[in-house]
N, C-alpha and C positions, 0 to 999 in steps of 0.2 A: 513782571506782569505779563500774563498771557493775553495776546490780542488776537481775536478771531475776527477777521474782516470777511463779511459775506456779501459777495456781489457777482453778478453775471454781466457780461458785456454783450449787448445786442444792438446792432445798428448804431454803434458808437456811443451808446448811452449806458451808464452803469445802473444796474438795478440790484436790489437786495434779493437774495434767495431765501424766501420764508422757510423752506424746508430745513435750513441750517439751524433754525430756532426750535424745531419740533421736539428736540430732546428735553426742552424746558417744561413741556406740558402742552395740552391742547384744549384747555377750557375755553368756552365761547367768550369772545371779547364783548364787553359793553362798557360805555363810559362810566356808568354807575358802578360796575364791578371793579373797574380800575381805580376809581376814586376812593372806594370803600376798602379796597384790598391793601394788605401789607406787602412787604417785599416778596414773600413766598407766593401769595395769591397772584400778584402781578406777574411773576415769573411764568406761571401757567397760561396767562392771557396774551403774552406778547406774540406768540406764534400765530394765533388766530387774527390778531390785529394786523400783522404784516401780511398774512395770507389773504385777508379781505381786500388788500390793495393790489394784489397780483395782476388782475386783469384791467385795472384802471391806471391812469397816469400816477406817477409817484406823488406822494403828499408834498405839500408845501410846509415850510417851517411853521407858519401860522396855524395850519390845520393840526399839526402834531401838538402844538401848545394848547389848542382849543380842545382836543380830544383827551390828551394825557395830563393836562394841567401844567403848572409850573415845574420845571426840572427839579429833581431831588438832589442833584450833585452837579459838578462841573466836569467838563471834558477838555480836550486839547485847546479848543477855542471857547470863550465864554458864551458865544451865541449858538453853540451846538446844544440842542436839547438833549439832556442826559438823565437817565432814570436808574436808580439802583433796584435790583431784583435779587432774589436769593433762591437757592435750591439746595436743600440739605445743609451741609456745612459750607457750601461755596456761595460767595456773593459776586455779583456781576454788575456791570454798568452797561446799559443799552444806550448807544450814542447815535443820534440822528444827525448825519453830516449834510448840511445844506450847501447850496452853491455860494451863498452870500449871507450876510446878517439880515437881509430884508425879510419881512414876514411872508412875502409872496415867492421867495426863492424855493426852488424844488429841492427836496431831499435826494441826494445822489447815491447815498448808501447808508446802511445801518451797521454799526460795529458793535460787537459784543466783547467787552473787556472783563477779564476775571480779576477781582481784587486780590492782591497778594495776601497770603496768610500772615498774621502777626504773631 
């Protein structure tokens, strides 16, 4: 499985680099578009979602769940919100890694994992 971890370290804090998700597409994010979209549509929304957070504090686990809804898959830890997306023949999992299982814990990074081909 290919694992792309995208983060920058600044002032001792890990942050996700939204630019690393740009290749997936650049459609404007909205909660409605995310909830109505399939894996392909969601793929093009994730860059803008992360880019909107660039100048603000990182999201909390609860805010991710509120905006993106219930996770569509599982990641390393059950409390990591994880969502499947797709582009062409490739499927990915976007994993939001929080500091802890608490809803108010900050997301410290976002990983993009490629599903292995079957």
